[in-house]
N, C-alpha and C positions, 0 to 999 in steps of 0.2 A: 044300468049298464054298461054305457057309453063313457061314463063318468069316472068308473072303476077300472075300466081298462085305459086310460090316459093317465092316469096314477102309477099304474104299473110298469108302463114305460119309461117314467121319469124313473121311477127306482132302479131299473134295468141302467139307466143311461148313469149315473150316479155308482152305481157298482163296476162298470165298465172304466169309468175314469180313476177309478181306486186301483183297479186291478193293474193300470199301464205304468202309475207311478215308479221312477227309476229305484231299484234297490241301492243302498250305500255300498260302496267296493270294499269287497274281504279280502286285505291284502295276506291272509291267510291261505286264501285261495290261490296264490303264485308256488308253482312249483319250484323247486331247484334249479331244474333246466329252464325254466320260465327266467327265474333270479339272474339266472349267467347271461342271460342272452339281454337282458335290458341292461348287465353293467358294462356287456361290451358295445352297445349302442351309445350308451352315454359314454365312454372314455374316447369312439369315435368322433364324437360331437363335440369335445372339450378344444381340441386344436382349434378348431373352427370359429369357435367364440373366442379365442386368446388372436386369431390373426385378424378377426374382425375390430377387437380392439385396438391392436396395433396400428391399424388403416385409420383409424378415427382419431388416432394420436401422434400423429407423424414427429418425427425429432425436428426441432429447429434450431440449424447451429448459425449462432449466435453468440455476443459477448459472454451471456448468463450460461451460456451452455459449455463456452472456454471454463469458468469460472466454477462449475461444478465440480463434487467428489471425484466424480466417476472421471473427468476426463483431465484436470489440472496437471496429474501426476503422469498423466502419457507420455512416453518417450518420441519423438519425433525426429527425424533426421535433417540437420539444415545443412544446406551446401554454398559454396563459396562462389558468386561467379566475379569474384574482385581477385587481386594480386595478395592481398593481405588485410584482413580485420580481425581486431579487436573487440571483444566484448566483457569489460567488467560488470558484471552484476553488484550495483551498489547495495542491493539489500542482503548479499551473502558476502560480497569482497570477491566472490572467486571470478576467474578470469578464464576467457575462454577465445583459444587462436586458431584462424584459418589464415594458413601460411602462403596456398596457395589459390589460385582458380580451380575448383571441381573439388576443393577439400570438403569432407564430411565431417561432423559433430552431430553429438546427441544431445538435445537439449529438452525438459519437459516444458509443456504449454505454460506452463506456470511463470519459467525463465522466459519463455518466447515471448509473453505477456509484459514481463519486463523489461525486455529489450526493446521492445515497442513502445512501452512508457517513457523510456530515457531518451531514446533518438528515434525519430521517423528512417531517418538514413539507413538503417540495417534492414528493416524487410519493406520499406516504400520510395527506394532508391530505385531499384535494390541492391545492396550488396552481397544480403544472402538469400536463398532460396527453400521454402519451408518442402517438406517432401511428404504433406497429408493435406489430401484433398477437403476433408472436411474441415480442419484447421483454415486453411487457406478462405475458404466459404464464410466461415464464422467469423474474420477476422476482416473481410469486405475486400479480399485482395485478389478474385477470381477473375474479373476484366481485367487485370494487370498482367496475372500470369496468363490467360488464354493470349493476349498480347505477346508478351515475351515466348509464347511458347511457337508461336507463327514466325517470328525475328530471329530464333535460336536456331531454327529449321532454314540456317544459311542459304545452303543449296536451292531449296524453295524458294525462298523469299526473295531471291536476286533476280528469279524468271519471272515473278509479278509484271502487270502491268506498271507504267511508272506511275500512275496516280494514285493504285494501291499502297505501293512504298513509301508515296511521298504522305498519304493518309496515316499510316503504321508509325512512322517515323517521330511522325509530328506528336504523336499522342506519348512516345517515350520520355523517361525523366532523364536530367541531364546527367544523372550517374550511367544510365544504360546504355544513353547515345554513344558514350565514351567505350562501353564495351562492344557495340556494335563495332565502330568505327575500326576497332582493334580486328575485329573477324574480318572485316571487307578488306583492312591491309594488309593480311594475311594471303588471303582469296586473289588480290592482284597481288601480291609479289610473287605468288605460287602460279602465276599464269592460269589461274584455274577462273577467274574473273576476266574476259577479255572483252566484251561489250563496253565500247566507248561512252554512249549515252547512257547507259545504266552507272558506271563508274564516275562520269559527271554529274549525274543527277546525287548521288551518294555525298562526290562535294560539297554541291550546294546545299542539302538537307544538315550534313553532319560540321559544318565548316572547316573541311580539312583537306589537302591535295595527299590524293594517292599517286606512285610513282609508277605510271605504266607506261 
């Protein structure tokens, strides 16, 4: 009797295990309303997935980016910070002229790269300024532009401590020192800059005498 009882319990255990097996999911059980809700959920998840992919692959602004098909034909405003600048594109023969300080012309990124290859004087002296932060960064000009921005705010620049003025002026290229000298000359002439110590510091740094 004991043996039969044990056998019966084992048999019961096997049947229970078979009974709890997960059945295959039948898509035909979905109602039209359930399918519609599922489609809405999937649509909401798609932008999140795309945003994650963008975060994982940030844009790198470098020379390769500048030469890409999507960028090289982009038109960028280029502004003169010199009295007269003439650029002749040796690839196309086209001539671009900036006849006064502040003049603007639009060049493609490809033309800007050609200009920089022909002579660093145009963009690294600089005679011309590029009005596109992404292009500036890709060309390795950002640090120079940050410095120029500080100096061009001439009303604030002349109020900086003398040691800060000296540090910034010493980083300027020869060409932009000439631009700064003209700005200081105008402020002294118009009596907008009267601090003798500041004027003498600029005379020392720019090797120029100002009439004060």
